[in-house]
Structures are given as C-alpha cells and as structure tokens.
C-alpha positions in Angstrom: 6.1 -5.5 33.6 2.4 -4.1 33.9 3.4 -1.0 32.6 4.4 -2.4 29.5 1.4 -4.6 29.1 -0.9 -1.7 29.4 1.0 0.3 27.0 1.1 -2.6 24.5 -3.0 -2.5 25.3 -3.6 0.5 24.8 -1.8 0.5 21.8 -3.6 -2.3 20.7 -6.8 -0.3 21.4 -5.7 2.4 19.7 -4.9 1.1 16.3 -7.7 -1.7 16.0 -10.7 1.3 17.2 -10.9 2.5 14.2 -11.7 -0.9 12.1 -14.4 -2.5 14.4 -16.0 0.7 14.5 -16.5 0.8 10.4 -16.8 -2.8 10.5 -19.9 -2.2 12.6 -21.0 0.9 10.8 -21.6 -1.0 7.8 -23.7 -3.3 9.8 -25.9 -0.9 11.6 -29.2 0.1 10.3 -29.7 3.9 10.4 -31.3 4.6 13.8 -28.6 2.5 14.9 -26.1 5.0 14.2 -28.0 7.7 15.6 -28.3 6.6 18.8 -26.0 4.3 19.4 -26.8 3.8 23.0 -30.2 3.8 22.8 -32.1 0.2 22.8 -33.1 -0.6 19.3 -34.9 -3.6 18.2 -33.8 -3.6 15.0 -29.6 -2.6 15.4 -28.5 -4.8 12.9 -28.9 -4.9 9.0 -27.4 -6.7 5.8 -28.9 -3.4 4.2 -25.4 -1.6 3.7 -24.0 -3.9 1.7 -27.1 -5.1 -0.6 -27.5 -1.2 -1.0 -23.7 -0.8 -1.8 -23.5 -3.8 -4.3 -27.0 -3.4 -5.6 -26.8 0.5 -6.5 -23.3 -0.2 -7.6 -23.2 -3.2 -10.0 -19.3 -2.5 -10.9 -18.1 -2.2 -7.3 -16.0 -5.6 -8.2 -14.9 -4.4 -11.0 -13.3 -1.5 -8.9 -11.4 -3.9 -6.7 -10.3 -5.5 -10.1 -9.0 -2.1 -11.2 -7.2 -1.5 -7.9 -5.9 -4.6 -8.1 -4.7 -4.2 -11.2 -2.9 -1.0 -10.1 -1.7 -2.1 -6.9 0.5 -5.1 -9.0 1.8 -3.2 -11.7 2.9 -1.0 -9.3 4.6 -3.2 -7.1 6.1 -5.4 -9.9 7.9 -1.6 -12.0 9.3 -0.7 -8.7 10.5 -3.7 -7.6 12.4 -4.5 -11.2 13.8 -0.6 -11.2 14.8 -0.6 -7.4 16.1 -3.8 -6.9 19.4 -3.2 -8.9 19.7 0.3 -8.1 19.7 -0.5 -4.4 22.8 -3.5 -4.7 24.1 -0.4 -6.4 23.8 1.6 -3.5 24.7 -0.6 -1.2 28.4 -1.0 -2.7 29.3 3.0 -2.9 31.2 4.4 -0.5 29.7 4.6 2.7 30.2 8.7 2.5 28.6 8.7 -0.4 25.9 6.1 0.3 25.4 8.1 3.0 24.6 11.3 1.3 22.3 9.3 -0.6 20.8 7.9 1.4 19.8 11.4 2.9 18.3 12.8 -0.4 16.4 9.1 -0.7 14.8 10.3 2.7 13.8 13.3 1.7 12.3 12.4 -1.3 10.2 9.7 0.7 8.9 12.6 3.3 8.5 15.0 0.8 4.3 15.9 0.3 4.1 14.5 -3.2 0.3 16.6 -3.3 2.8 19.2 -4.2 3.6 17.4 -7.4 -0.2 16.6 -8.2 -0.5 19.2 -10.9 2.6 19.0 -12.5 1.7 15.1 -13.1 -1.7 16.2 -14.6 0.5 18.1 -17.2 2.3 15.1 -17.9 -0.3 13.1 -18.3 -2.1 15.3 -20.7 0.9 16.2 -22.5 1.2 12.4 -23.0 -1.9 11.4 -23.7 -1.8 9.0 -20.9 -5.1 9.7 -19.1 -8.0 6.5 -18.8 -4.9 3.4 -18.5 -4.3 1.8 -15.4 -1.1 0.7 -16.5 -0.2 4.0 -16.9 -0.9 5.1 -13.1 1.2 2.5 -12.1 4.8 5.1 -13.7 4.1 8.0 -11.1 3.4 5.2 -8.3 6.1 3.8 -9.0 8.1 7.1 -9.1 6.5 7.9 -5.8 7.6 4.7 -3.7 11.0 4.8 -5.5 12.7 6.5 -2.2 10.9 3.9 0.1 11.8 1.2 -1.6 15.4 2.3 -2.6 16.0 2.8 1.7 14.7 -0.6 2.3 16.4 -2.9 0.2 19.7 -1.0 -0.1 19.9 -1.7 3.9 19.3 -5.3 3.4 21.5 -5.9 0.4 24.7 -4.1 2.8 23.4 -6.5 5.6 24.5 -9.8 3.8 27.6 -11.3 4.2 30.6 -10.0 1.4 32.2 -13.4 1.5 29.1 -15.1 0.0 29.1 -12.8 -3.0 33.2 -13.1 -3.2 32.1 -17.1 -3.4 29.7 -17.1 -5.7 32.1 -14.7 -7.9 35.4 -17.4 -7.9 32.6 -20.2 -8.8 32.1 -17.7 -12.2 28.8 -16.4 -11.4 28.2 -13.3 -13.5 26.4 -9.9 -12.0 22.8 -11.0 -13.1 23.1 -14.7 -11.9 24.3 -14.1 -8.2 21.4 -11.4 -7.8 18.7 -13.9 -9.1 20.0 -17.0 -7.7 21.8 -15.8 -4.8 21.1 -12.0 -3.3 17.6 -11.3 -3.8 16.6 -14.7 -2.4 18.4 -13.7 0.8 16.3 -10.6 1.0 13.2 -12.2 0.1 11.6 -10.8 3.9 12.6 -7.0 3.1 11.1 -7.7 -0.4 8.2 -9.0 1.1 7.6 -6.1 3.1 8.6 -3.2 0.6 6.1 -5.1 -1.8 3.0 -4.4 0.8 4.0 -1.0 1.3 4.1 -0.5 -2.4 1.0 -2.2 -2.6 -1.2 0.0 0.4 0.1 2.7 -1.7 -1.4 2.1 -4.6 -4.5 0.9 -3.5 -5.2 4.1 -0.9 -3.9 6.7 -3.4 -6.8 9.3 -4.6 -5.7 12.5 -6.0 -3.7 10.9 -8.9 -6.5 8.6 -9.5 -8.6 10.9 -9.4 -7.7 13.1 -12.5 -6.1 10.7 -14.8 -8.8 8.5 -14.9 -12.7 9.8 -16.3 -14.3 6.5 -17.3 -16.2 5.2 -14.9 -15.8 1.6 -16.1 -12.5 2.3 -14.6 -12.2 4.0 -11.5 -10.1 2.4 -8.7 -11.8 1.9 -5.7 -10.9 4.5 -3.7 -12.5 7.3 -6.0 -15.2 5.1 -6.5 -16.4 5.0 -2.6 -15.8 9.0 -2.8 -18.7 8.8 -5.4 -21.1 6.8 -3.1 -24.3 9.5 -3.1 -27.0 9.1 -0.9 -31.4 9.6 -1.1 -30.6 13.2 -1.6 -27.9 15.5 -1.3 -28.4 16.8 2.3 -28.2 12.5 3.3 -24.5 11.0 4.4 -24.8 6.9 3.4 -22.4 6.4 6.6 -23.6 2.7 6.3 -22.6 2.5 2.7 -19.3 4.3 2.8 -18.6 1.7 6.1 -19.6 -1.5 3.5 -17.3 0.1 0.9 -14.4 0.2 3.3 -15.0 -2.9 5.1 -14.8 -4.7 1.7 -12.2 -2.7 0.2 -9.9 -4.0 3.3 -10.5 -7.7 3.0 -7.9 -7.6 0.1 -4.9 -5.6 1.9 -6.2 -8.2 4.7 -5.6 -11.4 3.3 -2.3 -10.1 1.8 -1.2 -9.3 5.1 -2.1 -12.5 6.6 -0.7 -14.6 3.5 2.3 -13.2 4.1 2.8 -12.1 7.6 6.0 -14.0 8.4 8.0 -12.6 5.3 6.6 -8.9 6.9 7.6 -9.5 10.0 10.5 -10.9 9.3 11.7 -8.1 6.9 11.1 -5.4 9.3 12.7 -6.8 12.3 15.6 -7.5 9.9 18.6 -6.1 11.2 17.0 -4.4 14.8 19.2 -7.3 16.4 22.8 -8.4 16.0 25.1 -11.1 17.5 
C-alpha cells in the first residue's frame, strides 16, 4: 500500500511539476529566474502579464481564434465519426479487427510527414487564411482516434436495446439520436476533449496556413513573442502566455471531468 502511494505521489509530481514551474516563472522577475535560490526582495511581479497584454493587444483575439478552430474541428470530427464508428461496430469481428488495426496505424502515423502535402492542397484550393479551413486537416488527423474510441463504445452497448428500439418502429437515425448517442455520451465527451486539445495546441499547419496577424492561433502567436533584443529570451512573457492559454483547457476539463473520467474508464470493469 505504501509503495502504491509513493508511486502515485511520484507520478503526480512528475505530471504537475511543469505546470507549477510555468506558473512560478510567470510571476517571477528576471533576477529571480536567474538566481532561483538566492534571497531576492523583488522576486514576485505581475509585469510579465501586463507586458504581455500591453505589447500584444490582440492576445485575447488569438485565444478566440484557437477557440473557434477547436470548436469547429470538434464538431466536424464528431459529425463524421459517430455514424462511421457505428458502422464499424456492426461489421464482422474479423473485418472490424483489421479496420481497427488500420485506424491504430493511422493514429500513430507522424502527421508532420504530411506537412508539405497539406500545404500544397491549401494552395491549390486557396483555403489559406481561413480559421474554419483549419478544421479540415485537423478533423482528418483526429478521425482515426475518434473512430477507435467511439466504435468501441458502440460495440459495448447491449444489442437487445437497439433491437427493442427497432421493434418500436424507430429508424436508424432515430435510434442514433434518441438512444445510442446519449448512451455513449461519456466516450463522446472524452473524445471531444482530445480533439479540442489537439486543435488548440497544433502548430505546424496553423503556422503555414495562416499568414494574417489577426487570424493567428495561440501557439503561433506565442512563438512570435519577442524580447527587448535579439539576444534576450522573454521567459516570463512566454510563461504568462502559456498560463493564460491553458486556462480555457483547464476550465473545460473541470466542467466535464465527470464525463471524461467515465468515458476513459468505460469498459475497464465488466460484470
């Protein structure tokens, strides 16, 4: 029992240490960052936040841009993935196994290798500088993982439940809307969070598809924060930006924590 508690404490420290360090850095003066163990009278400051918002007046706009991209990507992915996942759950087990293996391979594929191809597609279709256009490649990249999670949830539902709904005269879309989709709400919530986080943090595609300053997403905007000279790195401003940028994600996780935990643990215990 003690060993388990110690392991949990180590995992907790390992997971939370970067978050606490970023929060600590965002409130530190440059002198406190250079000499973290030295007794400094002016260790704490809000200057990093004030400088960030004053030198980057469009920072809140970048937060809104990332939110728009995340919501549109999540909606588009779920709109396509839910019917497809239901279809996968109904095919023969042997074929479904091969399909899931293919989806797992696609989910693990490094999407950076598709970077140049996606850029050429954006140029050919002239869909650059469009926040909603980013949801197209983002949805495609998140589709394998969404199909894996949702198809497993559909497969775990009792067959008798759908048979009873069919006998009541409900067609396929009515069964999905009123019975099946509400039953997989925890899995849908956890999948939505994963999709939103990916869209929020994605950098290479957003960097090349968006060139207008007012349309930048948060990761690209943070990378453009400059110091007072080419030789200075604004660690405090970077930390303040990451802290502010993490607040929406933290709020989403807190609000939907029950659904997320239920979705991630579904199927872990049967009986």
